[in-house]
Structure formats: C-alpha cells, structure tokens
C-alpha positions in Angstrom: 0.0 0.0 0.0 2.8 2.4 0.9 4.4 1.9 -2.6 1.1 3.1 -4.2 1.1 6.3 -2.2 4.8 6.9 -3.0 4.2 6.3 -6.7 1.2 8.6 -6.8 3.1 11.5 -5.2 6.2 10.9 -7.4 3.8 11.1 -10.4 2.6 14.5 -9.2 6.1 15.7 -9.1 6.8 14.3 -12.6 3.7 16.1 -13.9 4.6 19.4 -12.3 8.1 19.3 -13.7 6.9 18.4 -17.2 4.2 21.2 -17.0 7.0 23.7 -16.3 9.2 22.4 -19.1 11.8 20.6 -17.1 13.4 17.4 -18.3 12.8 14.3 -16.2 16.5 13.2 -16.0 17.3 10.0 -14.2 19.3 12.0 -11.6 16.4 14.4 -11.0 13.9 11.7 -10.7 16.1 9.7 -8.3 16.2 12.8 -6.0 12.4 13.0 -6.1 12.2 9.2 -5.4 14.6 9.5 -2.4 12.7 12.4 -0.9 9.3 10.6 -1.3 10.6 7.3 0.1 12.2 8.8 3.2 10.1 8.3 6.3 11.6 11.5 7.9 12.9 14.9 6.8 16.1 14.4 4.8 19.1 16.5 4.3 20.8 17.2 0.9 23.8 15.2 2.1 21.6 12.2 2.9 20.0 12.5 -0.5 23.4 12.7 -2.1 24.5 9.5 -0.4 21.5 7.6 -1.6 21.7 8.9 -5.2 25.4 8.6 -5.3 25.0 4.8 -4.7 23.2 4.5 -8.1 25.0 7.4 -9.9 28.6 7.5 -8.7 29.5 10.4 -10.9 26.8 12.7 -9.7 27.9 15.9 -8.1 26.4 17.3 -4.9 25.7 20.6 -6.7 23.2 18.6 -8.9 21.4 17.6 -5.7 21.3 21.2 -4.4 20.1 22.6 -7.8 17.4 19.9 -7.9 16.3 20.7 -4.4 16.2 24.4 -5.2 14.0 23.7 -8.2 11.7 21.5 -6.3 11.4 24.2 -3.6 10.7 26.9 -6.2 7.9 24.7 -7.7 6.4 24.1 -4.2 7.1 20.4 -4.4 9.1 20.3 -1.2 9.2 22.2 2.0 12.5 22.9 3.9 13.0 23.2 7.6 16.0 23.9 9.8 15.6 21.6 12.8 18.5 23.1 14.6 21.1 20.6 13.4 23.0 23.1 11.2 21.5 21.8 8.0 18.2 22.2 6.1 16.0 19.2 5.8 13.5 18.5 3.1 10.0 17.0 3.1 7.5 16.4 0.2 5.0 19.2 0.2 2.3 16.7 -0.7 2.7 14.9 2.6 1.1 17.9 4.3 2.0 20.9 6.3 3.1 20.4 9.9 5.4 22.1 12.3 7.9 20.9 14.9 8.7 21.5 18.5 12.4 20.9 18.9 13.9 20.4 22.3 17.2 22.2 22.6 18.4 20.0 25.5 17.7 16.4 24.3 17.0 17.0 20.6 13.5 15.4 20.7 11.3 16.5 17.8 7.5 16.7 18.4 5.1 17.2 15.5 2.7 20.1 15.9 -0.5 20.3 13.9 -0.9 23.2 11.6 -4.1 24.3 13.3 -2.2 25.1 16.5 -0.6 28.1 14.7 -3.9 29.4 13.2 -4.4 31.9 16.0 -0.9 33.3 15.5 -1.4 33.5 11.7 -4.7 35.4 12.3 -3.1 37.7 14.9 -0.3 38.6 12.5 -2.8 39.5 9.8 -5.1 41.4 12.1 -2.5 43.3 14.2 0.2 43.9 11.6 -1.4 43.4 8.2 1.2 40.7 7.7 0.1 37.5 5.8 2.4 34.9 7.3 3.4 31.8 5.4 3.4 29.2 8.1 3.6 26.1 6.1 6.5 24.3 7.8 8.6 25.6 10.7 10.4 24.6 13.8 9.9 26.1 17.2 12.7 25.6 19.7 12.4 25.2 23.5 12.4 22.5 26.1 10.3 19.4 26.1 8.3 18.4 29.2 10.9 15.8 30.2 13.8 18.3 30.1 11.9 20.9 32.2 12.1 18.6 35.2 
C-alpha cells in the first residue's frame, strides 16, 4: 500500500516538472524518489549519499540545484531543525510544524491548526500575511523541564 502512495506523489512531481518544461532526467527523478521514500525529513547530504550509490559520478551541486528547483515549484518544504542543515520533506505529505527540544533534541510534530491563531493575529494586528507552512519552534520538552 505504501508503494502506491509513493508512486502517486512521485507522479505528481513528474507532472509538475513536465508542465513547467523541465526534463525528467534520471538523476532528478532519483532525487524525487529518495525524498518521497524517506520516512523522515532528509538533508541534501543524505539525499546525495543515496543517489550517489546509483549514480557514482553525480555531483552534490546537482542535488542542491534539484532541491532548489523542487522548492521553487512548491514540491518540497524545507526546515532547519537546529542541526546546522536544512532538511526537506515532500509538500504533498502535508504541512506540519515541529517543536524541537534544545536540550535532548527530541522533535514533536505540531499540527498546523495550532498556529492558526498566530497567523490570524499577525494578519489582524500587523497586516502581515504569514506563510506558516513548515517551521520549527525551539524550546524544552516536558521531560527536560524537570
């Protein structure tokens, strides 16, 4: 069942790339496949390691250019989870946020609806339309507060 879901989302990326006139190169499509098959947010370096196993001559700059393109097309979201690198997630898997414990590193998923009041307040009080699609909020988890 999981393979069907992955294939469907990969096809959406394929379609979007084609609609915007981009070629579906084997390297580009392997980057898409790696992102969609990952069960967690994945870094460019982790993507490079997986793609490099199949395309030993690929350059990391190809990975970064592909990720930049996927981000521009709205196919991935990127988040800094406090590790010193940006991590990527398929946009089709939904918007969510993260609570990141600075002490133990625990990451707790936070539903998008939890930030709706903040988004409304920013618009009402400041006239600012916030793009809160995917972000990390840093602090301390309940276990580390003890």
